[in-house]
N, C-alpha and C positions, 0 to 999 in steps of 0.2 A: 475321877473328874479328869478331862483331858488338860494338860499343861498349856495347852494353847487357849483353852477358856478362861484361864485365871490370868494370862499376860497383860500387859497394859501397854497399850500401842503409844508410840511416841511420834505422833503425825500432827503436823500443822496445817491450816487451810490458807494461810496467806503468807505472804513474806514477811508482813509485819509483825507478826509473831516470833521471828527469830531475832529481833531487833535486841541488843543488849546481851548479856552474860558472856561478854567477851573475854578472854583467859588473859593473867598476868602471868609473865614470862620473866624469869630472873636473868637478867643480861649479864651482870657481873657482880662482884663482892670484893671488900678488902680484908685484909687479915683481921682488921679491928672490928670485923662481924657488921660493917655498915653494906648496905645492897642496893643497887639500882634493877628497879621492877618496869617492865614495860607493858602498859595497860594496850593491848593488841586492837585497837577498834577497826582495824582492816577486816576482821572478821564479822563485823555487821554486813546486813544486804546494803549492796552498793558500793561495800568496800571503804566505809567512811563513818566517822562518828557523827556527821550532820545529819544523818536520817533521824538521830533522835529527837533533835530539835525540828527538823523539817515535819514529821508527825504530830508533834506537840502544837506547833503552830497553826495547823490546818485543823486539828481536833478544837483547839481553842476557838478558831473563826467559825467552825460550825455551830458550837456551842453558842455563840454571841448572835449568830446571823448574821455575820459578816461575809459568810460564803455560802452560796444558796447551792441546791443538788443541781448537778450538769453545768456548774458555772466554770469559769476560765480562772486560772491563777498566772500571775505574772511576776518574776522577780530576776533583777540582776543577779549574776554568780559567775563566779570563776569555774565551776563545775559540781564540787561536791554537794553543795547546798541543792544545787539544779538536780542532781541524780537522787536524793533522798525527797525532794518534793516530786519528782517523776515517779518514783514509786508509790507514794501516797497519792496521787493524781489517778494511776491506773487504777489502784485498789478501790478507790472511793468515788470514781467516775467523773473527773474532771479533766479539763482541757488546760495544758500547761505551755506556758510561752517563757523561755528562759533568754534572757537579754545578756550576751557574751562577747568577747571580745578574742582575738588572735594570740593574747597571753595565755590563755587556758591551755590546759593539756589538750592535744588532738584526742586523744584517746576518750577523754571526758566527753567531750563534745559528740564523737562518734556514739559513744554508749548512750547519751540523751538521745540522739537522732534515732537510735535503734528501738528506744522505749516510747517513740513516738510524740517525743517533745519538737514543739515549733522553735527553732533558733532564730533569733534575731541578732546579727554579728553588727557589732558597733566597731568603725574603723578607727584603730589605734595608730600611734606614732610608731609602734614596734618597739618603744623605748620601755615598756612596762605596762601594767595594767588599767585600763581606761575605766577605773571605777567610777570617777565623777559622771563621765558620759553616759556609761551604763545606767546608773541611777536615774538620769535625766530622760532618757528613753523608756524606761519602765515606768516613770511616773507619766509620762504622755500616754502610754498605752493604756495604764488604769483608768485615767480621767477620760480618754474617749471611747474607751469598750466596755467599763465598768468592770473590770477585771480585778480580781483580789490581788492586791500588793502586801503578801506578808511582812515585808521590808524586815530582812532578819537582823540589820544594824539596829533598829529601834524597836522592835517587837520583843518585850518582854518574857513570851513563851520560849524563844531562843533560849535563854537561861534555865528558865523552869525544866526545858526538855533535857537538862544532865542531872537532874535528882537521882534519876536512876544510876547512873554511873557512879555517883557518890556512894551510894546504896550497896553497889556492886564491890566498890574497893573494900570498903569496911567490913562486908560480908566476907571477902576472900582472904583476909590478913587477920593474923592473931595479935596485930600490934595496929598502933594508928599510923595514919599516912605522915611522917614527919616533913617531907618536902614533896609538892606537887610541882611538875615543870611542865608547861604547855604553850604552844605557839598562840599568838592573840590575833586575831582579826577583828572578827565581830565582837569578841569577848565571850561570847556564849559558853565555849566550853569549858575555858578556864574559870572563868567569874561564875557561872553556873554551878560548877562541880565544886567549888571552893567553897560557895556559899552553902549549898547542901551539906558537905561535910561538916562545916562549922555548927550550922544548925543541928546536928546529929552529935555534936561534943569534939569534934575533933579539934586538935590544936595544931593543924596543919600550918605550915609555912608555904605561901605561894611564889612561883617565879615564873614570871610572864615574858615569852621571847618573841621578838618580831624581828624580820630582816632588817639588815643594816640599809639604810635609806627610806624606811618607813617612819612616819612621824607620830605614831600613838604615844609612844614615851618621850617626845619633845625633841627627838633629834632632826637634825637636817633631812628635806627630803632628797633622794637621790634616785637612781636606777636599781632596781633588783629585779631577779628572777624567780625566786620562790613564790609559788602561788598557794592561795588560801589563807594567807596571813600577812599581818601588817596593812598599811595604809598609806597611799601615796602623797606627796604635796598636793594642797589644796582641796585634801577631802576631810569633811568636817566627821571627826569621830563621834559614834553614836553612843548613848547611855548605857547600853550594854557591857561596854568596856567600864568595870567598877574598878577605879583605881584604889578604892577603899579595900577591896578584896585582893588586891596584887600586891604583894609584900616587896616584891622588886622587879624591876623592868629591865631587859637586857635586851641587846641586838647581837645577832649572829650574821656574818658573810655568807654569801651564796656559797663560797668554796668550802667553809666549815660545815655547812648546812649538808651539801651535796656530798662532801667526802664521808660525812659520818654516816648517811644513809649507805651508801656503798661498801661501808667498811662492816655496818650492821648486816648486809646481805652477805659477804664473804664470811661473816663468824656465825650466821645463824641460819641463813638459807632463807631467810624472809625478806622480802622486798619491802620498803617503807616509802611514804613520801619524803620530799625533801624539807617539808617545816617539821615533820616529825624527826628527821636527821639534826635539826637547829636543836629542838628541846633536848635530845639525847646529848647533844654535844655540850651542852649547857650544864646537864645533868652529872654526866662523865666529870668534867672540871670540879663540880662541886662536890661530888663523892670523895675527893680525895681529903676535904676540908671539914665535913661535918662530925657531930659528935659520934663516937664509935656508937656502933649498933643501930644507927638510923636507917631508916627506910626511906628512899626517894622512890617517887613513881613519874616516870614520864609518860605522857600521853601520845600515844603513837596514832594520830588521828586518821590516817588513810593508808591505803596500799600502794605501793611502789609499781605496780603492773601498769600504772594510768601515766607512768614517766618512763617508759622504755624508751623513748625517742627523746628524752631530754637528760635527766639527773642520771640514766643509767647509758648513755650513748657517749662514748669518748670524742667522736667527732664533734657532735653538737657543743660539749663542754669546752673542747680545746677552741672552737671557732670564737668562742666568748671568754676565753681566758680563765676559766673556770676548773680546767682539769690541772691537778695540783699534786704530784707525786709526794713532795715532802710532807704535805699536809696527811697525806695518807700513812706516812711512815709514822709521823709523829703520835697519830692516834693509835697505831699498832701499839707502837711502843708503851704507850699510856695504859693500856689493856693488859700487854704484857706486865708491867709493873704491878698491876692489881693482881694478877694471877701469881706473880712472885711474893707479894704481902701475904697471901693464902697460904701460901707453901712455908713460908717461914713461920706464919703464926701455928701451922700445925707442927712442925718441928718443936717449937717453943713449948706448946701444950704437950706434946709427948714427952719431951724432957721434965718439965716441972709438976705436969697434971693440973695446971691451972690454966 
């Protein structure tokens, strides 16, 4: 029998079939055996974790009849949900209208256009995301045209879409996830994952991260440049942000978020988004304080290639006062301290045999 006749091909017939099963990367660890792992969701099609929930929202709408064959989808988006919906719309035969503003990454907007999405651009002030106005326009389009509005902030299938992420974390580890750190926008990614983890017996402690200037955890509203997370002043936070599933909510400045993303790129060769940088910044701070042997996971929600003209552009950062060399040095020193603690622990182990 020919060897070729018994080989199993690993070929998929749609991009949706390669959603999930993203890798876990150990970013650093301490001499006490605690480690920080990155769940690299940028390896999903569209380069974002949001494609998980985009698919679930559309499949659920098909099951209930809210979305008919050949129909139209409309959604206000800063980009990643839009890209996920665009992929699902292509594969399942829908037209998609994305309501966006100029706060979104230009590359996300270009990518949606390349996928055939109709963009409706809301005129913003330039000071931050026009979240309230985008929702108003999306509602008008849905009412006037009969388009299906998934409404990611209020759709429970957003959260349900992350059950697979929880399953992957537990399947990929020989231990529990002790701490899960993730950015919070609609709430679906972190809260959906935490809920599914706890339903499967995990004792995970969850830490939600939002931009400084976001109002999700009750702080004062203000200007911020991180996209895909947070909520501006005047926005009503939807029920997918489950405060009962978030053990601790913290804010991170744009400087710390973007600096961390850039440091990760320098140390791993992987480009990540700014809100992922915020989550990793908090995880690194916590790593020095947790119980020995703890496993921390930071959710890397999207790829940094979408932010080459912002997060990774020195001129763009400098114009906004966000390029901060001392912040880079502090973070490199923290990572070097973790490396030194590993070296000292190895020496002590060799000396004592314990």
